[in-house]
C-alpha positions in Angstrom: 78.2 117.5 114.9 78.0 120.6 112.8 76.1 118.7 110.1 73.9 116.8 112.6 73.0 119.8 114.6 72.7 122.2 111.7 75.5 124.5 112.9 78.3 126.1 110.9 81.5 124.0 111.1 83.6 127.1 112.0 82.0 127.3 115.5 82.8 123.7 116.4 85.8 123.0 118.7 87.1 119.5 119.4 89.7 117.7 121.5 90.8 114.1 121.2 91.4 112.1 124.3 92.2 108.5 123.7 89.7 107.1 121.3 87.1 109.8 122.0 86.6 113.2 120.6 85.0 115.9 122.8 83.2 118.4 120.7 81.5 121.6 121.7 80.0 124.8 120.3 78.1 127.9 121.5 74.9 128.5 119.6 74.9 132.0 118.3 71.2 132.7 118.8 71.2 132.3 122.6 74.9 131.8 123.5 74.0 128.3 124.9 76.9 125.8 125.0 76.5 122.3 123.8 79.0 119.4 124.6 79.2 116.0 123.0 81.5 113.0 122.8 82.1 111.1 119.6 83.7 107.8 118.7 84.4 106.3 115.3 84.0 102.7 114.3 85.3 102.5 110.7 83.1 104.9 108.8 80.4 105.0 111.5 80.1 107.9 113.9 78.5 107.2 117.3 77.8 110.2 119.5 76.4 111.1 122.9 75.6 114.2 124.9 78.6 114.7 127.2 76.7 113.2 130.2 74.1 111.1 128.2 73.8 107.7 126.6 75.5 106.7 123.4 73.1 107.0 120.4 73.5 103.5 119.3 70.1 101.8 119.9 68.0 100.4 117.1 65.8 103.5 117.2 68.6 106.1 117.0 69.7 107.4 113.6 72.8 105.8 112.2 75.5 108.2 111.1 78.3 107.4 108.7 80.6 109.3 106.4 82.1 108.9 103.0 85.4 110.7 102.1 86.0 111.1 98.4 88.8 113.3 97.1 88.2 116.7 98.7 84.5 116.0 99.6 83.1 114.7 102.8 79.6 113.4 103.0 77.8 112.9 106.3 74.9 110.4 106.0 72.2 110.2 108.6 70.0 107.1 108.2 66.8 107.1 110.3 65.0 104.1 111.7 62.4 104.4 109.0 65.1 104.0 106.3 65.1 107.6 105.2 68.4 109.5 104.8 69.8 113.0 105.1 73.1 113.5 103.3 75.2 116.7 103.9 78.3 117.5 102.0 
């Protein structure tokens, strides 16, 4: 979520409950709290606002990851085929 939301990873907290991860952070600029839930399907990441819909429709970006040695790449693939890759 740090990568997707453009936030520093050190402000992210997470708790695992069953197969879901509950992730939150407080944005430094205005102290607003954001809460999400995340599930993994292989190397795919599916997320939702805590009380919203899962971002898994055809029009939502697809998020995946690649772990290679000590490097983690988060890949967002948008409906137009463009990608954003964060390491």
